[in-house]
Biopython code that builds the backbone (N, CA, C, O; Angstrom):
import numpy as np
from Bio.PDB.StructureBuilder import StructureBuilder

atoms = [
    (1, "MET", "N", (124.794, 15.142, 130.993)),
    (1, "MET", "CA", (125.039, 15.724, 129.476)),
    (1, "MET", "C", (123.372, 15.476, 129.475)),
    (1, "MET", "O", (122.788, 14.749, 130.278)),
    (2, "LEU", "N", (122.926, 16.020, 128.710)),
    (2, "LEU", "CA", (122.050, 16.081, 128.034)),
    (2, "LEU", "C", (121.503, 14.709, 127.410)),
    (2, "LEU", "O", (122.433, 13.956, 127.119)),
    (3, "GLU", "N", (119.682, 13.973, 127.012)),
    (3, "GLU", "CA", (120.102, 12.885, 126.298)),
    (3, "GLU", "C", (119.278, 13.599, 125.207)),
    (3, "GLU", "O", (118.505, 14.545, 125.358)),
    (4, "LYS", "N", (119.711, 12.741, 123.724)),
    (4, "LYS", "CA", (119.301, 13.086, 122.698)),
    (4, "LYS", "C", (117.800, 12.402, 122.400)),
    (4, "LYS", "O", (117.558, 11.196, 122.445)),
    (5, "VAL", "N", (116.815, 13.517, 122.074)),
    (5, "VAL", "CA", (115.656, 12.781, 122.003)),
    (5, "VAL", "C", (115.353, 12.457, 120.175)),
    (5, "VAL", "O", (115.358, 13.182, 119.181)),
    (6, "ASN", "N", (115.164, 11.318, 120.359)),
    (6, "ASN", "CA", (114.431, 11.154, 118.450)),
    (6, "ASN", "C", (112.654, 12.347, 118.106)),
    (6, "ASN", "O", (111.505, 12.105, 118.477)),
    (7, "PRO", "N", (112.933, 12.975, 117.681)),
    (7, "PRO", "CA", (112.091, 13.821, 116.688)),
    (7, "PRO", "C", (110.916, 13.017, 116.383)),
    (7, "PRO", "O", (109.911, 13.202, 117.069)),
    (8, "ARG", "N", (110.898, 12.076, 115.372)),
    (8, "ARG", "CA", (110.239, 11.210, 115.158)),
    (8, "ARG", "C", (108.854, 10.818, 116.467)),
    (8, "ARG", "O", (107.749, 11.362, 116.473)),
    (9, "ALA", "N", (109.271, 9.896, 117.333)),
    (9, "ALA", "CA", (108.872, 9.697, 118.727)),
    (9, "ALA", "C", (108.371, 10.725, 119.228)),
    (9, "ALA", "O", (107.391, 10.501, 119.940)),
    (10, "ILE", "N", (108.766, 12.091, 119.094)),
    (10, "ILE", "CA", (108.005, 13.130, 119.452)),
    (10, "ILE", "C", (106.738, 13.607, 118.660)),
    (10, "ILE", "O", (106.054, 14.356, 119.356)),
    (11, "ASP", "N", (106.355, 13.444, 117.721)),
    (11, "ASP", "CA", (105.587, 13.578, 116.984)),
    (11, "ASP", "C", (104.431, 12.742, 116.970)),
    (11, "ASP", "O", (103.202, 12.822, 116.971)),
    (12, "TYR", "N", (105.275, 11.979, 116.959)),
    (12, "TYR", "CA", (104.336, 10.138, 116.929)),
    (12, "TYR", "C", (103.530, 10.940, 117.925)),
    (12, "TYR", "O", (102.561, 11.657, 117.672)),
    (13, "LYS", "N", (104.071, 10.710, 119.063)),
    (13, "LYS", "CA", (103.394, 10.978, 120.783)),
    (13, "LYS", "C", (102.010, 12.516, 120.730)),
    (13, "LYS", "O", (100.940, 12.450, 121.336)),
    (14, "SER", "N", (102.479, 13.818, 119.809)),
    (14, "SER", "CA", (101.562, 14.996, 119.907)),
    (14, "SER", "C", (100.861, 14.765, 118.750)),
    (14, "SER", "O", (100.270, 15.833, 118.592)),
    (15, "ASN", "N", (100.447, 13.793, 117.525)),
    (15, "ASN", "CA", (100.342, 13.389, 117.002)),
    (15, "ASN", "C", (99.587, 12.611, 117.185)),
    (15, "ASN", "O", (98.591, 12.710, 116.469)),
    (16, "LYS", "N", (99.608, 11.341, 118.281)),
    (16, "LYS", "CA", (98.605, 10.874, 118.859)),
    (16, "LYS", "C", (97.585, 11.533, 120.107)),
    (16, "LYS", "O", (96.400, 11.283, 120.332)),
    (17, "SER", "N", (98.162, 12.104, 120.543)),
    (17, "SER", "CA", (97.339, 13.123, 121.270)),
    (17, "SER", "C", (96.526, 14.229, 120.868)),
    (17, "SER", "O", (95.624, 14.677, 121.577)),
    (18, "ILE", "N", (96.879, 14.743, 119.566)),
    (18, "ILE", "CA", (95.718, 15.607, 119.166)),
    (18, "ILE", "C", (94.065, 14.526, 118.453)),
    (18, "ILE", "O", (92.840, 14.544, 118.336)),
    (19, "SER", "N", (95.724, 13.480, 118.099)),
    (19, "SER", "CA", (93.638, 12.389, 117.098)),
    (19, "SER", "C", (93.202, 12.072, 117.804)),
    (19, "SER", "O", (92.012, 11.874, 117.555)),
    (20, "SER", "N", (93.695, 11.682, 119.444)),
    (20, "SER", "CA", (92.939, 11.731, 120.446)),
    (20, "SER", "C", (91.721, 12.778, 120.878)),
    (20, "SER", "O", (90.704, 12.307, 121.387)),
    (21, "LEU", "N", (91.845, 14.146, 120.672)),
    (21, "LEU", "CA", (91.422, 15.678, 120.854)),
    (21, "LEU", "C", (90.466, 15.593, 119.822)),
    (21, "LEU", "O", (89.261, 15.790, 119.981)),
    (22, "GLN", "N", (90.761, 15.435, 119.257)),
    (22, "GLN", "CA", (90.323, 15.516, 117.396)),
    (22, "GLN", "C", (89.160, 14.411, 117.474)),
    (22, "GLN", "O", (88.284, 15.141, 117.009)),
    (23, "SER", "N", (88.706, 13.586, 117.636)),
    (23, "SER", "CA", (88.027, 12.507, 118.001)),
    (23, "SER", "C", (86.752, 12.586, 118.073)),
    (23, "SER", "O", (85.818, 12.124, 117.417)),
    (24, "LYS", "N", (86.903, 13.535, 119.372)),
    (24, "LYS", "CA", (85.992, 14.558, 120.577)),
    (24, "LYS", "C", (84.653, 14.358, 119.430)),
    (24, "LYS", "O", (83.641, 13.666, 119.312)),
    (25, "ILE", "N", (85.503, 15.627, 118.576)),
    (25, "ILE", "CA", (84.170, 17.042, 118.549)),
    (25, "ILE", "C", (83.565, 16.469, 117.506)),
    (25, "ILE", "O", (84.335, 15.852, 116.771)),
    (26, "PRO", "N", (82.141, 16.468, 117.120)),
    (26, "PRO", "CA", (81.447, 15.614, 115.972)),
    (26, "PRO", "C", (81.431, 16.690, 114.637)),
    (26, "PRO", "O", (81.541, 17.875, 114.322)),
    (27, "PRO", "N", (81.191, 15.223, 114.082)),
    (27, "PRO", "CA", (81.877, 16.326, 112.540)),
    (27, "PRO", "C", (80.706, 17.292, 112.080)),
    (27, "PRO", "O", (81.003, 17.779, 110.989)),
    (28, "SER", "N", (79.452, 17.744, 112.551)),
    (28, "SER", "CA", (78.891, 18.424, 112.536)),
    (28, "SER", "C", (79.255, 20.095, 112.447)),
    (28, "SER", "O", (79.071, 21.034, 111.673)),
    (29, "GLN", "N", (79.976, 19.786, 113.937)),
    (29, "GLN", "CA", (80.800, 20.570, 114.600)),
    (29, "GLN", "C", (81.786, 21.612, 114.154)),
    (29, "GLN", "O", (81.822, 22.839, 114.251)),
    (30, "MET", "N", (82.885, 20.338, 113.427)),
    (30, "MET", "CA", (84.370, 20.620, 113.454)),
    (30, "MET", "C", (84.122, 22.194, 112.524)),
    (30, "MET", "O", (84.374, 23.149, 113.259)),
    (31, "PHE", "N", (83.800, 22.512, 111.460)),
    (31, "PHE", "CA", (84.135, 23.377, 111.179)),
    (31, "PHE", "C", (83.083, 24.688, 110.638)),
    (31, "PHE", "O", (83.087, 25.296, 109.567)),
    (32, "LEU", "N", (82.145, 24.843, 111.930)),
    (32, "LEU", "CA", (81.376, 25.762, 112.503)),
    (32, "LEU", "C", (82.188, 27.084, 113.127)),
    (32, "LEU", "O", (81.896, 28.270, 112.974)),
    (33, "LYS", "N", (83.518, 26.393, 114.028)),
    (33, "LYS", "CA", (84.062, 27.469, 114.325)),
    (33, "LYS", "C", (85.114, 28.239, 113.862)),
    (33, "LYS", "O", (85.837, 29.008, 114.496)),
    (34, "GLU", "N", (85.128, 27.755, 111.893)),
    (34, "GLU", "CA", (85.641, 28.490, 111.628)),
    (34, "GLU", "C", (85.563, 29.921, 110.814)),
    (34, "GLU", "O", (86.026, 30.464, 109.811)),
    (35, "THR", "N", (84.787, 30.135, 111.769)),
    (35, "THR", "CA", (83.780, 31.747, 110.623)),
    (35, "THR", "C", (85.300, 33.038, 109.714)),
    (35, "THR", "O", (85.299, 33.881, 108.817)),
    (36, "ASP", "N", (86.356, 32.430, 110.685)),
    (36, "ASP", "CA", (87.289, 34.102, 109.804)),
    (36, "ASP", "C", (87.569, 33.227, 107.963)),
    (36, "ASP", "O", (87.946, 33.781, 106.930)),
    (37, "LYS", "N", (87.166, 31.600, 108.210)),
    (37, "LYS", "CA", (87.120, 31.066, 106.590)),
    (37, "LYS", "C", (85.958, 31.071, 105.842)),
    (37, "LYS", "O", (85.818, 31.393, 104.663)),
    (38, "TYR", "N", (84.919, 30.579, 106.853)),
    (38, "TYR", "CA", (83.637, 30.079, 105.728)),
    (38, "TYR", "C", (82.211, 30.878, 106.733)),
    (38, "TYR", "O", (81.968, 30.812, 107.938)),
    (39, "SER", "N", (81.604, 31.487, 105.777)),
    (39, "SER", "CA", (80.509, 32.435, 106.016)),
    (39, "SER", "C", (79.582, 31.314, 105.986)),
    (39, "SER", "O", (78.687, 31.524, 106.805)),
    (40, "LYS", "N", (79.462, 30.426, 105.494)),
    (40, "LYS", "CA", (78.165, 30.158, 105.186)),
    (40, "LYS", "C", (78.179, 28.060, 105.230)),
    (40, "LYS", "O", (79.110, 27.460, 104.692)),
    (41, "PHE", "N", (76.815, 27.157, 106.063)),
    (41, "PHE", "CA", (77.170, 26.215, 105.822)),
    (41, "PHE", "C", (76.047, 25.168, 106.063)),
    (41, "PHE", "O", (75.231, 25.387, 106.958)),
    (42, "ASP", "N", (75.965, 24.043, 105.309)),
    (42, "ASP", "CA", (74.986, 23.047, 104.596)),
    (42, "ASP", "C", (74.161, 22.533, 105.945)),
    (42, "ASP", "O", (74.426, 22.777, 107.122)),
    (43, "GLU", "N", (73.116, 21.772, 105.411)),
    (43, "GLU", "CA", (72.636, 21.100, 106.540)),
    (43, "GLU", "C", (73.958, 20.371, 107.365)),
    (43, "GLU", "O", (74.061, 20.986, 108.427)),
    (44, "LYS", "N", (74.946, 19.361, 107.293)),
    (44, "LYS", "CA", (75.456, 18.746, 107.815)),
    (44, "LYS", "C", (76.605, 19.749, 108.350)),
    (44, "LYS", "O", (77.787, 19.435, 108.489)),
    (45, "GLY", "N", (76.201, 20.653, 108.545)),
    (45, "GLY", "CA", (77.513, 21.425, 108.973)),
    (45, "GLY", "C", (78.746, 21.726, 107.919)),
    (45, "GLY", "O", (79.695, 22.302, 108.450)),
    (46, "ILE", "N", (78.892, 21.434, 106.513)),
    (46, "ILE", "CA", (79.913, 21.564, 106.153)),
    (46, "ILE", "C", (79.507, 22.676, 105.174)),
    (46, "ILE", "O", (78.407, 22.703, 104.621)),
    (47, "PRO", "N", (80.827, 23.924, 104.937)),
    (47, "PRO", "CA", (80.959, 25.150, 105.012)),
    (47, "PRO", "C", (80.427, 24.854, 103.006)),
    (47, "PRO", "O", (80.637, 23.828, 102.360)),
    (48, "THR", "N", (79.759, 26.105, 102.524)),
    (48, "THR", "CA", (79.552, 26.108, 101.428)),
    (48, "THR", "C", (79.717, 27.436, 100.968)),
    (48, "THR", "O", (79.163, 27.522, 99.872)),
    (49, "HIS", "N", (80.211, 28.477, 101.298)),
    (49, "HIS", "CA", (80.391, 29.877, 101.565)),
    (49, "HIS", "C", (81.855, 30.175, 102.141)),
    (49, "HIS", "O", (82.116, 30.005, 103.332)),
    (50, "ASP", "N", (82.760, 30.617, 101.235)),
    (50, "ASP", "CA", (83.641, 31.446, 102.038)),
    (50, "ASP", "C", (83.305, 32.809, 103.256)),
    (50, "ASP", "O", (82.169, 32.901, 103.722)),
    (51, "HIS", "N", (84.466, 33.850, 103.698)),
    (51, "HIS", "CA", (84.468, 34.395, 104.417)),
    (51, "HIS", "C", (83.654, 35.733, 103.637)),
    (51, "HIS", "O", (82.863, 36.335, 104.363)),
    (52, "GLU", "N", (83.748, 36.048, 102.731)),
    (52, "GLU", "CA", (83.362, 36.915, 102.119)),
    (52, "GLU", "C", (82.426, 36.225, 101.268)),
    (52, "GLU", "O", (82.717, 36.336, 100.077)),
    (53, "GLY", "N", (80.935, 35.247, 101.613)),
    (53, "GLY", "CA", (80.018, 34.667, 100.579)),
    (53, "GLY", "C", (80.441, 34.659, 100.153)),
    (53, "GLY", "O", (81.195, 35.484, 100.669)),
    (54, "LYS", "N", (81.307, 34.159, 98.549)),
    (54, "LYS", "CA", (81.159, 33.759, 97.648)),
    (54, "LYS", "C", (80.899, 32.449, 97.922)),
    (54, "LYS", "O", (80.440, 32.333, 99.059)),
    (55, "GLU", "N", (81.080, 30.736, 96.951)),
    (55, "GLU", "CA", (81.227, 30.095, 96.687)),
    (55, "GLU", "C", (81.740, 29.406, 96.889)),
    (55, "GLU", "O", (82.773, 29.859, 96.396)),
    (56, "LEU", "N", (82.261, 27.691, 97.589)),
    (56, "LEU", "CA", (83.272, 27.601, 97.363)),
    (56, "LEU", "C", (83.702, 26.413, 96.302)),
    (56, "LEU", "O", (83.291, 25.331, 96.722)),
    (57, "SER", "N", (84.249, 26.322, 95.335)),
    (57, "SER", "CA", (84.961, 25.578, 94.284)),
    (57, "SER", "C", (84.561, 23.745, 94.557)),
    (57, "SER", "O", (84.466, 23.080, 95.589)),
    (58, "LYS", "N", (84.487, 23.584, 93.876)),
    (58, "LYS", "CA", (83.867, 22.222, 93.610)),
    (58, "LYS", "C", (85.094, 21.098, 93.946)),
    (58, "LYS", "O", (84.842, 19.963, 94.350)),
    (59, "GLY", "N", (86.349, 21.568, 93.730)),
    (59, "GLY", "CA", (87.306, 20.701, 94.310)),
    (59, "GLY", "C", (87.306, 21.211, 95.942)),
    (59, "GLY", "O", (87.710, 20.294, 96.657)),
    (60, "LEU", "N", (86.962, 22.416, 96.693)),
    (60, "LEU", "CA", (87.175, 22.016, 98.088)),
    (60, "LEU", "C", (86.054, 21.470, 98.829)),
    (60, "LEU", "O", (86.254, 20.949, 99.927)),
    (61, "LEU", "N", (84.895, 21.542, 98.330)),
    (61, "LEU", "CA", (83.910, 21.168, 98.701)),
    (61, "LEU", "C", (84.024, 19.146, 98.771)),
    (61, "LEU", "O", (83.181, 18.522, 99.416)),
    (62, "LYS", "N", (84.969, 18.545, 98.146)),
    (62, "LYS", "CA", (85.098, 17.322, 97.361)),
    (62, "LYS", "C", (85.788, 17.199, 98.693)),
    (62, "LYS", "O", (85.255, 16.289, 99.329)),
    (63, "LYS", "N", (87.114, 17.970, 99.590)),
    (63, "LYS", "CA", (87.623, 17.980, 99.625)),
    (63, "LYS", "C", (87.373, 17.944, 101.188)),
    (63, "LYS", "O", (87.612, 17.007, 101.950)),
    (64, "LEU", "N", (86.773, 19.332, 101.523)),
    (64, "LEU", "CA", (85.559, 19.311, 102.894)),
    (64, "LEU", "C", (85.104, 17.984, 103.269)),
    (64, "LEU", "O", (85.376, 17.352, 104.290)),
    (65, "ALA", "N", (84.411, 17.678, 102.343)),
    (65, "ALA", "CA", (83.397, 16.330, 102.491)),
    (65, "ALA", "C", (83.704, 15.173, 102.397)),
    (65, "ALA", "O", (82.723, 14.449, 102.567)),
    (66, "LYS", "N", (84.796, 14.533, 102.165)),
    (66, "LYS", "CA", (86.635, 13.789, 102.322)),
    (66, "LYS", "C", (86.532, 14.047, 104.309)),
    (66, "LYS", "O", (86.144, 13.348, 105.245)),
    (67, "ASP", "N", (87.144, 15.484, 104.161)),
    (67, "ASP", "CA", (87.719, 15.718, 105.757)),
    (67, "ASP", "C", (86.419, 15.506, 106.805)),
    (67, "ASP", "O", (86.623, 15.306, 108.002)),
    (68, "TYR", "N", (85.342, 15.555, 106.357)),
    (68, "TYR", "CA", (83.936, 15.083, 107.467)),
    (68, "TYR", "C", (83.797, 14.139, 107.582)),
    (68, "TYR", "O", (83.707, 13.815, 108.766)),
    (69, "GLU", "N", (83.657, 12.877, 106.459)),
    (69, "GLU", "CA", (83.636, 11.381, 106.714)),
    (69, "GLU", "C", (84.600, 11.288, 106.948)),
    (69, "GLU", "O", (84.905, 10.385, 106.168)),
    (70, "LYS", "N", (85.884, 11.628, 107.712)),
    (70, "LYS", "CA", (87.270, 10.942, 108.300)),
    (70, "LYS", "C", (86.597, 11.282, 109.201)),
    (70, "LYS", "O", (85.983, 10.323, 109.667)),
    (71, "GLN", "N", (86.380, 12.304, 109.747)),
    (71, "GLN", "CA", (85.656, 13.008, 111.339)),
    (71, "GLN", "C", (84.617, 12.040, 111.803)),
    (71, "GLN", "O", (84.603, 11.334, 112.811)),
    (72, "GLU", "N", (83.921, 12.146, 111.027)),
    (72, "GLU", "CA", (82.833, 10.796, 111.750)),
    (72, "GLU", "C", (83.212, 10.112, 111.598)),
    (72, "GLU", "O", (82.827, 9.695, 112.690)),
    (73, "LYS", "N", (84.148, 8.739, 110.954)),
    (73, "LYS", "CA", (85.043, 8.131, 111.862)),
    (73, "LYS", "C", (85.947, 7.838, 112.344)),
    (73, "LYS", "O", (86.490, 6.734, 112.385)),
    (74, "LEU", "N", (86.221, 8.753, 112.758)),
    (74, "LEU", "CA", (86.969, 9.168, 113.884)),
    (74, "LEU", "C", (85.908, 9.118, 115.562)),
    (74, "LEU", "O", (86.057, 8.679, 116.703)),
    (75, "HIS", "N", (84.978, 9.779, 114.864)),
    (75, "HIS", "CA", (84.094, 10.506, 116.160)),
    (75, "HIS", "C", (83.514, 9.725, 116.522)),
    (75, "HIS", "O", (83.375, 9.832, 117.740)),
    (76, "SER", "N", (82.768, 8.432, 115.894)),
    (76, "SER", "CA", (82.346, 7.322, 116.093)),
    (76, "SER", "C", (83.171, 6.121, 116.583)),
    (76, "SER", "O", (82.684, 5.248, 117.301)),
    (77, "ASP", "N", (84.297, 6.122, 116.208)),
    (77, "ASP", "CA", (84.848, 4.761, 116.960)),
    (77, "ASP", "C", (85.352, 5.615, 118.669)),
    (77, "ASP", "O", (85.713, 4.915, 119.616)),
    (78, "TYR", "N", (85.278, 7.166, 118.771)),
    (78, "TYR", "CA", (85.737, 7.239, 120.319)),
    (78, "TYR", "C", (84.156, 7.055, 120.772)),
    (78, "TYR", "O", (83.967, 6.748, 121.949)),
    (79, "LEU", "N", (83.080, 7.213, 119.958)),
    (79, "LEU", "CA", (82.035, 6.986, 120.565)),
    (79, "LEU", "C", (81.576, 5.719, 121.277)),
    (79, "LEU", "O", (80.832, 5.540, 122.242)),
    (80, "LEU", "N", (82.315, 4.836, 120.425)),
    (80, "LEU", "CA", (82.320, 2.870, 120.504)),
    (80, "LEU", "C", (83.312, 3.527, 121.958)),
    (80, "LEU", "O", (82.944, 4.024, 123.022)),
    (81, "SER", "N", (84.375, 3.307, 121.516)),
    (81, "SER", "CA", (85.245, 3.192, 122.352)),
    (81, "SER", "C", (84.942, 4.119, 124.261)),
    (81, "SER", "O", (85.513, 3.680, 125.260)),
    (82, "GLN", "N", (84.115, 5.180, 124.306)),
    (82, "GLN", "CA", (83.421, 5.469, 125.622)),
    (82, "GLN", "C", (82.309, 4.662, 125.946)),
    (82, "GLN", "O", (81.666, 5.235, 126.825)),
    (83, "LYS", "N", (81.871, 3.740, 125.671)),
    (83, "LYS", "CA", (80.555, 3.020, 125.747)),
    (83, "LYS", "C", (80.930, 1.458, 125.956)),
    (83, "LYS", "O", (80.032, 0.651, 126.198)),
    (84, "LYS", "N", (82.771, 0.913, 125.820)),
    (84, "LYS", "CA", (83.084, 0.160, 126.421)),
    (84, "LYS", "C", (83.054, 0.280, 128.330)),
    (84, "LYS", "O", (83.446, -0.665, 129.014)),
]
sb = StructureBuilder()
sb.init_structure("model")
sb.init_model(0)
sb.init_chain("A")
sb.init_seg("    ")
for serial, (resi, resn, name, xyz) in enumerate(atoms, 1):
    if name == "N":
        sb.init_residue(resn, " ", resi, " ")
    sb.init_atom(name, np.array(xyz, "f"), 0.0, 1.0, " ", f" {name:<3s}", serial, name[0])
structure = sb.get_structure()
C-alpha cells in the first residue's frame, strides 16, 4: 500500500530548492533572459519596454523594481553564505 504524502511538505521542499537556485542569479541578470516579454532595460537590468517596444506602465515598473530589490537581498545573502 502506498503511503500518503503531505502535499504541503512537497510544496515546501520545492519552494526551498527554487529559492536556493534563484538566489544564485545576480539581480542585474534576472530579467535579461525574458526577451519574449521585454525589449529594453535600464542600467540595472530592469525592463523599461515590453516586447513590442512600448513603455511599461508605472505600476509594472514599480513591481519590477520591488522584484529587483528582493533579488538583491536574496543574492547578497547567498554571496555571504558562500564566504563562510
